[in-house]
N, C-alpha and C positions, 0 to 999 in steps of 0.2 A: 603505659598503653592507654589507660583510662584518660589521662590528661591529653594525650595526643588526639584521641577520637573526639573528646569534648571540644578541643580547639577547632577541629574540622567542622563540627556541627555549628559552632558559633559563626565560623567563617561563611558557612552556607547560608545561614539566616540573614547575613549581610550581603548576599549575592557574590561572595568570594569563595566559590566552591573548590573543593579538592577531591577528586575522584578516588575511589578505592583502587588498589593496584591492578593494573591490566598487563598481563604478560603478552608481549608481542614478539613474534619471530622476526629476525632480520628481514628488512624489506628488500625484495629483489624485483624491480619492475621488469616486465617482459621486454625483450629486445624486439624491435620492429622487424617483421619478416616480410620480404618482398613477395608479392603474389606471383603465381606461376606465369602470368603474362602482364603486360603493362595495363594499367587501369584503362577502362573503356571511356571513362569520363573523369574530368577534374572539375569539381564544383566548389565555389568559394562561398563562405558564409561569415556573418558576424557572430551568429549564435548557432551552434549545431545542437539540436535537441534529439537525444536518442531515446525513443519511447513515446508513442503517440497516445498514451492514456490521458486521463483528465489533467494530471499534473504537467505532462508534456504539452498538452494543448494550451493550458493556461500560460506556460512559459512562452510558447510561440505567440499567443494572443498579446501579451504585454510587450514582447519584443517587436511585433509588427506595429502596434500602436506607437511605439517609440521610433518608428521609421527604419528599423533594422532589417537586414536580410537574414531570414531564419530558414535553416534547413531542418526539416522534421522527418525523422525516420521512424518506421513502425514495422514490427515483424508481421503483422496481419495487414489486411487491406482496408481496415476500418480505423478511424480515429475515434478516441473516446474511452478506450480501456474498459473501466467498470460499466459504463452505460451502453456499451456497444459490443466490442469484440469479446468481452468477458460475460456478457449477458445479464449482468446485475443492474438492469435498468430500473431500479427502485431507489430513489434518493434517500440515503440515511441521514436524517436530520434530527436535531433536538428541538423540543417544543418552543422554548423561549427564544432561541436564535431564529427559528422559523417565523414566529409571531412578529418579531421585530425586523425581519428581513435584513439581518445584520450579516451580510456576506460580501465577498469580493465582487467587484462590478461585473466581471465576466461570468461568474456563477449566477448572478442575478439575471444577466442576459440569457443564459441557458434556460433558466426557469421560465422566463418570459416567453421564449420562443417555443418551449414545450406547450405552454398555455395557448399560444397563437396557433400552433399546429393542430391541436385537438379541440380548441375552444374550451378546454378545461385542463387542469394540471394533472388529473388522475384518470386517464381514459381506461385504466385497468380496474378501477374501483377496488384497489388492494387495501389491506388494513395495516400493513407494516409501515407505510409511508404515505405522505401527501401527494406523491407523484410516482406512478408506475406506468411505463410506456414501452413501446416496441424498440428493441436494440438497434435495428436498422435505421429507424428514425433518429435515434441518438446520434448515429454517425452522420446522417444527412444534416441535421440541425447544427452540429458542431462544425462540420465542414463549411457551412454557410457563414457561421460566426467568424471563422478564421479568414475566409475570403473578404468579408466586410471589414475586419480589423486591418487587413493589409491595405485595403482601399482607403479607409479613414486615416490611417497613420502614415500612408505612403511608404509602407514597408514592402518587402518582397518575400513571399512564402514559396519555398521550394519543398514540395511534399514528395516523400519517397516511401510509398507503401511496399509491403513484402520485402523489407530491407533490414539487414542486420549488420552490426559493426563487428568486424573480424579482427582488426589489429589497430593499435595506436602507435604513433611515432612520437618520441619525446626528444627534447633538446638534450645536449650532453649532460647537463646537471639533473635531468629527469624531473624537472619542476614544471615544465610546460608541454602540453600536447601540441605538437606542430602540425599533425595531420591525422586523419582517421581513414582507414580503408574499410569500405562497406561492400556488401554483396546484395544485389537486388535480384530476386528470382521471378521466373515466370514459367508456365508449363512448357515442357519440351514439346516439340512439334509432334502432333498426332496423339498426345496424351490427354487425359481428363483435365478439366479446369482446376485451378487452385480451389481449396476448401472441399475437395472431394475426399481426400484422406484426412484423418485426424492428425493433430500436431505431432504425436509421438512417432508417426511414420515419415514426417518431413523435416523435423527440427534439425537433426545433425546434418542432413543433406544441405539445408539452407545455409549452413555455416562453412561448407567446403567450397573452395574456389572453383573446382572442376565442374563442368557440366555433367549431368547425370542422366539416367534413363528417364527420370521424371521431371527434372528441372534444368532450364537453361539459366545462366547467370550473367549479370552485368557487374563488373567491378568498378566501384566509384571511389575516387579519392576526394575527401573533403579537406579543404584548406582554408586559412584565413582570407578574408576579402580585402583586408587593408594591410599595409606595411606596419611593422612595429614602430611605436613612438616611445622612445625611452625604454625603461625596464618593465613597464606594465604590459600585460598580455594584450595581444591584438585580436583575439577572438575567445569565445567561451564554449566549452563542451559541457552540456548538462545531461547528467544521468537521470532520466525520468522513466527508466525501465521498471518492470513490475518486480524484479528480483534483485535489483542492485547489480545489474550485469557488468557495467563498466567498472564498478567497484572491485569486482572479482578480476576482471581482465587487467585493470591497471594495478591490481594488488596493493591497494591502499588499505591502511589499518581499518578493520571493521569487526563487527560481532555478528553472530548468527545464533538464533535460538535463545535458550534461557541464560540469563546473567547470574553470576554468583550472588547469593544472599548477602545483603549488607544493610546498613541503616538507610541507605538510599533506595534500596530495592528489597524491603523487609519481607514482602510476600512471595519472594522467589521460591519456586518449587525445588531448588537445588542449592546446596551449600557451595558447590564448586562450579555450577553452570553446566549446560548441556547444549552444544551447537546443533544437535540433530533434531531437537524438539522445537520445531516452528509450528505456527498455527496451520490448521488444515487448509488445503486448497480445494476448489470446487469446479468441476465441469458442469455448468448450468445447461439446461435444455428447456424446450417449450413443449407443452402438451395442451390439447384442445378438448373441451367437453363436447360430447356428441349426443345426438338424439337417440341413436340406436347403439346397442352393445357392439363392441369391436372384438375381434378374435385376437388373443394375445398368446404368442408362443414364447416360452422362456428362452432367453439367449443361452448358448451352450455353456457360458461361464457363470450362469446365475447361481448355481449351488455353492460356488466358492464364496460369493459375497453375501448371500442371503442371511447368514448368521449375524450380520452387522445391523441390518436395517431396523428402524424403530421410530415410533412417534416421539420417543424420548421421555415425555412426561404425561401423566394421566390427563392433566388439564389441556393438553395439546392433541389428544388422541381422537381427532375427528378429521375425516378426509376433506370435508368442505372447508374447514378452517385452514388446513395445510394448502389446499388448492388456491384459496383466495389470498393467502398470505402475501404472495408476490404475483398476483394476477395482473398481467400487463395489457390485456385488452378485454373489454366487456361490452358487446354491442347492445345489450339490454340489461336492466337491473333486476336481479333475482329477489326472492323474498328475504326479509330481514331474518337473521339467525343470531344466536348467541350460544357460545360454548366456552367453558373455562373462564368466564368473565370477559370474553372478547366478543365484540359486535362485528358482524360482517354480513354481506348479502350472499345468498346461496349461488353456487355456480349454475349457469344456464348454457344450453347448447350454443357453441360459437365462442364461448369464453376461452381465453388463452392464458395459461399460467406458466410462469418461469419458476423452475424449482431450484432452491438453494437451501438445503436443510441439513442441520448438523449431523443427525443420525440417519441421514439419507444419502445425498450425493457428495457430501464432504468426504474427502479422502485425507486421512490424518496419520501419515507415517511419522515415526519418531525415533528411529534407531539408525545406526551407521549402515545397516544393511539395506535400508529402503528410503532414507531421507531424500527429498526431492532436490533441494538446493545444495550443491556440493560445497563442503568446507574447503578452506585453503589447502589443507593436507590432501583432501580427495582430488582437488584440481591438480595438484602436483603429481599425485600418483597416476592420474589418468592422462597426463601429458598436456593438459589444457593451458598451463602456464608456460609451456615451451613456445618458441617463435612459431607462429602460424598454427598453433594447436587448439585455439579457442573454438569450442563447439556449443557455446551458450551457457555452460556451467550447470546444467540440469541433468538429472538421472532420467533418461527416456523410458526406462522400464517402469518407473513409478508413474510417469505420465500415462503410459499405456494402461496400467492397472486402474488409475483414476478414471480413465475413459470407460473401461468396462464397468467399473463400480457405479458410475452414473447411469449407464444404460440398465444395469441390473436394478437400480433403485426405481426407475420408471416401472419395470415389470412388477416390483413389489407393491408399488402404489396401486396398480390397477388389478393385480391378480394375487398378491401375497396374502397369506393368512397367519404369518408368524410375526412376533415382535420381540426383539432381543432384550429389551429393557422392561417391558410391561407384561410379558408372558402370554399365555393362551387366551383366546376369547376376545381379544381387543381388535385385531385387524381382520377386516373382511374385504372381498374383492369389490372393485368399482370399475366394471368393464366399459362403461360409457365414456371412454376417453381414448385419444389416440396420440401417439408420439409424432411430433412435427419435424420433418426433415426435408431437405431439398434446398436449392439455392434461393428460392423465394420464401423459404420458411423464416421465422423470426431470427434464428441464429445465422442464417445465410450460408449454411453448410450442407453438403450432401448427406453427411452422417447425422446431422441434427444436434450435435453438441456445440457448445460455444467454440469460437475460433481459438481462444486462448483461455486457460483456466482462470477463474477469479482467485487472485492472490491476496492473502491477508498479511503476509510478512515475507520480507526478503533479507538480503544483507543490509546491515545498518552501519553507517560509518561511525568511527570514533573521531570526534572533532579535534581541532588542534590543541596542543598543550599550551599553557600560559602559566604565569606565576600563580594564578588562582586555581588552575586546573592542570597540574603538572603531568597528569596521565591522559589528558584529553577531555574535551567537553562532551557532555551527554545530558539529555533530559531524562529524568528518572521517575519512577513510580510516585515518590512523595511530592514531586513537583505538581502533580495534577489530581491525585486521588482525594476523594472526600472522606475516606476512612479515618476514624479517630485513633486507631491502633491501641486502644486501651484494653482490649479483651485478652484473655489468658494466653491465647496462642502466641502473641508477640512477646509477652513477658516470659514465657516458658521456652520459646524457640530461640530468641535472641539472647546473647550474653547480657549481663547487667550493664556493662559499659556501652555495648552497641544499642541497647534499648534506650539508655539515657541520651546517647547521641541522636537517636531517631527523634525523641521527644524535643530535644533542643532544636534540631533542624526544622521541626514543624511549628515551633513556638513563635516564629516571627519576631516581633519586638520583645518578646518575653524569653528569649533564649537563655539569658543569664539565670533567670529564675529556674528554668528547667534543669540547668546544670547544678544549681546549688540546693535544689529541693531534695528532701529525703524521699519523697513520693512523686517522682517525675510524671507518673501517669495522671496525676491530678492537675497538671499544668494545662491550661487551655491551649489548644492548637489554633493556628491561623485558619480562617475560614475562606480561603481563596487559593488559587494556584500560585506558583512562583511567578513573580514579575521579572521579566528579563529586560535589561536596558537596551538590548539590541533586537527587540522584537520586530519582525517584518511581516507577521501574519497571525492568523487566529484559527482556532478550531474548537469544537465542543462535541463530545460524544462520550458515551459510557465506555469503561474499560471492559471490552467484550471479547471473550475467549471462545475459540473453537480448538480445544487442546489436542495435542498429539496423543496417540494411543501408546500404551505401555509396551506392547510386544509387537513383533513383526511376524506376519503382515498385519496391517491394521484391521482387516476383516476377519481375523482368526476368531473362532467361536470362543465366547467368554472373555474376550479382550476388554480392557477397561481404559478409561482416560488416564493419562499420567497423573499420579497422585500429587495433589497440592497445586496443580496448574490453575485451578479456578480460585485459589485463595486471593489473588490480586484483583479479581473481577469486581466490578461495582461501579458506582457513580463517580463522575469526575467533575471538577469545577471547569468553567470556561478557561481555556488555556491559550498560550501564545506560542509562536514559532520563532525561536531566536535565530538570528543570522548565523551564529556560530554552528548551528546544527546543519547548515547547508554547505559548509566549507570543509572539504576533506583535508587530511594531512598531506603535505609535500607537493601536491599538484596544484599550482596556483591558478590555472585557468579552467578548473573543473568545479562545477556546482552540482549539488544533489537536490533533486526535487522528489516529492511524493513520499512513499513509505520507507525510503532508505535513508532519510535524514538521521541525525545522531540522537536516537531515542533508545531507551532500554526495551527489553522484551515486553514488559508490562505496560509501559507508556505507549509503545507501538500499537497496542490493542485498542487504543483510542485515537491515535494519530494515523488513521488509515481510511477514513470514509470520504465520501465524495467532496463535500465542501472544503475539508482540510486539504485534500489533494489539490484542489483548485487554488486555494490560498497559498500553499507552498510553491506551486508553479508560478503564480503571479509574483511572488517574492523573488524567485530565481530569475525570471525574465526581466523584471525591473532592475534587479541588482546587476545583471549582466550588461544591460543597456547603459545604466548609470556608470558602471566601471569603465566601459569603453569611452563614454563621453568625458569622464574626468581623468582618464589615464591613470587609474589606480586599481590595484588588485583588491578583491573583496576582503581578503584576510587583513589588509591594512586598515579596514574600517573598524575592526574589533580588537586589534592586537594589544591595545593599551587600556582596555576596560579594566576597572570601572571609571577611569578618568573620562571627562567629557570628550566626545569625538565629533567635531563639527561636520565632517563628511558623512558619518553615519546618520547624524541628525538630519542632514540634507536629504539623504536617501529615504529616511522615514517620513519626512514631510512630503516627498514626492509620492510615496505610496498612499498616504492619506489624501493628498490632493486628487489622486486618481481614483478615489473611492475604493481603495484596498485597505481595509482596517488592519491596524497592527495591535489593537487592544480593544477589549470590550468596554462598553460604556461605564464610566465611573471607576475604572481600574486605578487603584491606589493602594499603597501599603497600609493606609489608614481606613480603607473601606472594608468592613468585615461583613457586609450585608449581601452575601451571595447565596443565602439559603433558598431563595425563590427561583434560582436558575435551574431549570430542568431540561 
């Protein structure tokens, strides 16, 4: 056993990885179900992008610049995901990458247009980011970027807001998606406009073919724009949804939640894994500082959620600091303040803050009774994998609780006097604030919550098997973490053979020394992330956790975060996005963009922020256009690695020529000077 693990560790250090065993149930792809009436429209595309978040927008952007016809669907009526419909319009960036402006071209254009819109990059004068702005403006800016990309590239953008994919039709071998059936909804005649009700009250209705009391439906069939040429796919379907929705619908191999502990994922909180413990999701909202005190009445459900709320840490226990953390609009600058070592300017009347706080409006279920994203077994049990049974793959009751939880947090901020983590005497009321709601409010909803929750983690594919990866490709914790793994926790938690394999896998060119040494903890580890020969994008962010809670419901008095979940948190090296992480098993014309690429639970905690999403989407859009042009399937670009792949190299050259970086400056197995990247 020791010899076997050691060989695997050496192979990994040479970029010939072999993953730990992954148990997969037999794959049964859903059978296409005919809708109850003929489709109202048939629309053809070169690239169908499902999900209009940042990654979906980036996919569309590159496809349009390549002259392709791109169909872009989105469950809400705003494009932009994190920066718009999810309300987190505060760009998460790392200092070194930001200082060098080393980003994909489309992301740079987004930043430039924010600057142009406000005549500054940070109209909110927030302290968490260099750029905090209004979500509705994020939608407008990104919409104009896509329109201009279509004009410049002579592409064709077909935009379908308020649209979800209901069914997929496969070829007889179930390797190619031949068409997709989608449902676009609008308010039924005589009913309130969309965005009047929160998502939990409309989600499942949006996925049903039949018209309802609140929604009228249009059934759209998406098909390829061109005839097949040879055996290569004639169109591509890109899953850029926030939860890996098509991954669940197509039933391709994937993981959810915590991965089993191994030398590849040594900080895992579970020896066996736990699919129910994903990172928390957040319904954001906006609040405005006022000159005069406001009257605040507790919502009827407040007492249920009040035991959860907290400033979390003593160094964060200041209302002004929390308000300005993600302040998205500030008409005038307040007095300089400092609390807990953080500088900010005091809130002033008219300031608008977007709230996204771990022990605030984060909702963090973690058990089979309340998890938000259904596992494969739960999808089967609820009938969502049956023909025509797909309803989005989410637990709507948990969405509802998350909505209540967020509104309760606002009341705690302005009127609460308890703190679940810091005790009595810390929290006092701040009545000079009001909750912003209405169609003209920052979130664009009558209820005031974001149109869709901010998602940190969804289903994550397992990439294709290969001789080097017999159980499927995955980016793991040790591929990106800066941790040295020398502390007692790892020596005591991991078996001696697993610990030696860990040190060998991290030793880079010194792997043999690590395996032969009597004291492997003394062997120096490489000081960079894994270099992937098939890199098609970049990202850099800390491994940042918003862990699930231990018991159900999350707001239960005295509940705690899942033990060990923060063990993997910490700094990461600048990292790459391998093409293999975008290619699912078995379906040849599907690509994955955004948070659902093949990363582990811990790696996903860094592979989830704004600039990464754009880079992954740029890679997906460029790859789809390249594959159509060359009549080659994406998996063929990487199936013989590590041997040289001329077509892969041509794709990488195209990405770089288009100012979409695939590696950080001076990336090399011999460059160990990454200590200054922060």
